[in-house]
C-alpha positions in Angstrom: 163.6 68.7 189.5 163.2 66.1 186.6 161.0 67.1 183.5 160.1 64.2 181.2 158.3 64.4 177.9 156.1 61.4 176.3 153.9 61.0 173.5 150.3 61.5 174.4 147.9 58.7 174.1 144.0 58.6 174.3 144.5 57.6 178.0 145.7 61.2 178.5 142.5 62.7 177.3 141.0 63.2 180.8 144.3 64.9 182.0 144.3 67.3 179.0 140.7 68.2 179.4 141.3 69.0 183.1 144.4 70.9 182.3 142.7 73.1 179.5 139.8 73.8 181.9 142.3 75.1 184.3 144.7 77.0 182.0 142.4 78.4 179.4 140.4 80.8 181.7 143.7 82.0 183.1 145.5 82.6 179.8 142.6 84.2 178.2 141.2 86.3 181.3 140.6 89.7 180.1 141.0 88.8 176.6 137.8 86.6 175.9 134.5 86.3 177.5 133.7 83.4 179.6 131.2 82.4 176.9 134.0 82.4 174.4 136.2 80.3 176.6 133.4 77.9 177.3 132.9 77.5 173.5 136.6 76.7 173.0 136.6 74.2 175.7 133.4 72.6 174.2 134.7 72.4 170.7 138.3 72.0 171.0 138.6 69.7 174.2 135.7 67.3 174.0 136.6 63.6 174.2 136.0 63.4 170.4 138.1 66.3 169.5 141.1 65.3 171.6 140.9 61.6 170.6 141.1 62.8 166.9 144.0 65.2 167.7 146.0 62.4 169.4 145.3 59.9 166.8 145.9 62.0 163.8 149.2 61.1 161.9 149.7 64.7 161.0 149.5 65.9 164.7 151.9 65.0 167.3 150.8 65.4 171.0 153.1 65.3 174.0 152.5 65.3 177.8 155.3 66.8 180.1 155.6 65.5 183.7 157.6 67.1 186.4 158.8 64.9 189.5 156.4 62.2 188.4 153.3 64.0 187.9 151.8 65.4 184.6 152.1 69.1 184.3 151.9 70.1 180.6 150.6 69.2 177.2 151.5 70.4 173.6 150.3 69.6 170.0 152.1 70.3 166.8 150.5 70.0 163.4 152.1 69.6 159.9 150.4 72.1 157.6 152.9 71.9 154.6 156.0 70.4 153.6 158.0 72.9 155.6 155.4 74.5 157.8 154.1 73.4 161.2 151.6 74.9 163.4 151.9 74.9 167.4 148.1 75.3 168.6 148.5 74.2 172.0 151.3 74.3 174.7 149.8 74.4 178.2 151.5 74.1 181.6 149.7 73.6 184.9 149.3 77.1 186.4 150.9 75.8 189.7 154.0 74.6 187.7 154.6 77.5 185.5 158.0 79.2 185.3 159.9 75.8 185.9 161.0 75.3 182.3 158.3 72.9 181.4 156.8 74.8 178.5 160.4 75.4 177.2 161.2 71.7 177.5 158.0 70.7 175.8 158.9 73.2 173.0 162.5 72.0 172.8 161.4 68.4 172.6 159.1 69.2 169.9 161.6 71.0 167.9 164.1 68.2 168.3 161.5 65.7 167.1 160.8 67.7 163.9 164.4 68.3 163.2 165.3 64.6 163.5 162.6 63.7 160.8 162.7 66.9 158.9 166.5 68.2 158.7 165.6 70.9 156.0 164.8 74.3 157.1 161.2 74.6 158.6 158.8 77.2 160.0 156.7 76.7 163.2 153.8 79.1 163.7 151.7 80.0 166.7 148.9 82.2 167.1 148.6 84.4 170.1 146.2 87.1 171.2 148.0 90.4 171.4 147.0 90.7 175.1 148.0 87.3 175.9 151.1 86.9 178.4 152.3 84.0 176.4 153.9 86.6 173.9 156.9 86.7 176.2 157.2 83.0 176.3 157.3 82.7 172.5 159.5 85.6 172.2 162.2 84.1 174.7 162.1 80.9 172.3 163.1 83.0 169.4 159.6 83.7 167.7 159.0 86.8 165.9 155.7 88.6 165.0 154.8 87.8 161.4 151.2 89.0 160.8 147.9 89.6 162.3 144.8 87.4 161.7 141.2 86.9 162.8 140.4 83.3 163.8 136.8 82.5 163.2 135.4 79.8 165.6 131.8 80.2 164.6 130.2 82.2 167.4 133.8 83.4 168.5 136.0 85.6 166.4 139.4 86.2 168.1 142.0 88.7 166.6 145.4 87.1 166.9 149.1 87.6 166.0 150.9 85.0 164.2 154.4 84.5 165.6 156.9 82.4 163.6 160.2 80.6 164.2 162.6 79.5 161.4 164.4 76.5 162.3 
């Protein structure tokens, strides 16, 4: 099994859209309504939104492949001199538990530290009922605070987990 990570380009947008349509309903099942998930997909995963995300100099996006086929996506955003936010790290449902998510995160952290050797903080927002909490905890993230994210028609109660590196 070989995991490779590459910088995402606009040619990856269709893949990221397909992946998000698969992963989000599974990740948020029982946490968000179908309407809320559809709203997130429409707002955050449109051609325009993903094109802007991949092209933004303050955001870095990556695609992971396993044995030659795409299997994951992640994005990291610089929010301050020493603060970064990880809004997305998705792995194909059929490819989970194979180290792809961990490989994506370790690649991102290595890239950040190569350009930013000073101490930094990475934050993620997780719904307290989301199974991803275990994943982030295994990477060394700790619970920092609770917040409510307002996506217009969709308010999501979330926990902010952080990692000091």
